[in-house]
C-alpha positions as CSV (number, residue, x, y, z in Angstrom):
1,X,-0.1,0.0,0.1
2,X,1.3,3.5,-0.9
3,X,2.1,5.8,1.8
4,X,-0.2,9.0,2.0
5,X,2.3,12.0,1.9
6,X,-0.6,14.3,2.9
7,X,-0.5,13.0,6.2
8,X,3.1,14.1,6.9
9,X,3.6,17.5,8.6
10,X,6.4,19.5,7.2
11,X,7.5,20.9,10.4
12,X,7.9,17.5,12.0
13,X,10.5,16.3,9.6
14,X,14.2,17.3,10.0
15,X,14.4,19.8,7.1
16,X,11.3,21.5,8.6
17,X,12.8,21.9,12.0
18,X,16.0,23.3,10.5
19,X,14.2,25.8,8.4
20,X,12.0,26.8,11.4
21,X,15.2,27.3,13.4
22,X,16.4,29.6,10.7
23,X,13.4,31.7,10.6
24,X,13.4,31.8,14.4
25,X,16.9,33.2,14.3
26,X,16.0,35.8,11.6
27,X,13.1,36.8,13.4
28,X,15.2,37.6,16.5
29,X,17.5,39.5,14.4
30,X,14.6,41.6,12.7
31,X,13.7,42.5,16.5
32,X,17.4,43.3,17.3
33,X,17.8,45.4,14.3
34,X,14.5,47.4,14.9
35,X,15.2,48.1,18.6
36,X,19.0,49.1,17.8
37,X,17.9,51.2,14.8
38,X,19.9,49.0,12.3
39,X,19.3,48.2,8.8
40,X,18.0,44.6,8.5
41,X,19.3,42.4,5.7
42,X,18.7,38.7,5.9
43,X,21.8,38.0,3.9
44,X,23.7,39.0,6.9
45,X,23.0,35.4,8.3
46,X,25.2,32.7,6.9
47,X,24.8,29.1,7.2
48,X,28.6,28.5,6.9
49,X,29.4,30.6,10.1
50,X,31.0,33.8,8.1
51,X,28.5,36.2,9.6
52,X,28.4,39.8,9.1
53,X,29.7,42.0,12.2
54,X,26.3,43.3,12.8
55,X,24.9,39.7,13.0
56,X,27.8,38.7,15.2
57,X,26.9,41.6,17.5
58,X,23.1,40.1,17.6
59,X,24.6,36.7,18.4
60,X,26.6,38.3,21.3
61,X,23.7,39.9,22.7
62,X,22.0,36.6,23.0
63,X,24.6,35.0,25.4
64,X,24.4,34.6,29.0
65,X,26.0,37.3,31.2
66,X,27.7,36.9,34.5
67,X,25.5,38.5,37.0
68,X,26.6,41.9,38.6
69,X,28.2,41.6,42.1
70,X,28.4,45.1,42.8
71,X,31.2,47.8,43.0
72,X,33.5,45.8,45.3
73,X,32.7,42.2,45.0
74,X,33.9,39.7,47.8
75,X,34.9,36.4,47.0
76,X,35.1,34.6,50.2
77,X,33.7,31.2,49.0
78,X,30.9,31.2,51.5
79,X,32.7,32.2,54.6
80,X,31.0,35.0,56.7
81,X,34.3,36.2,58.3
82,X,37.7,36.1,57.3
83,X,40.1,34.4,59.8
């Protein structure tokens, strides 16, 4: 019996997930360009990894940051008083 290809949802296939990931990244890049008042150009995104400097700044804005510890942080490893 032949397989009915109408039952397959494109977003559930591997190619569908990869394309939706690309669209999610480009949508985030569009928001970044809109907030930073930069020119949006989808060609700045490159699958090979050679990104435009503006797109690299977008990727760097998405990475996790270290928490702010104040002006004079104390690194005492959990001890209350120095000995």
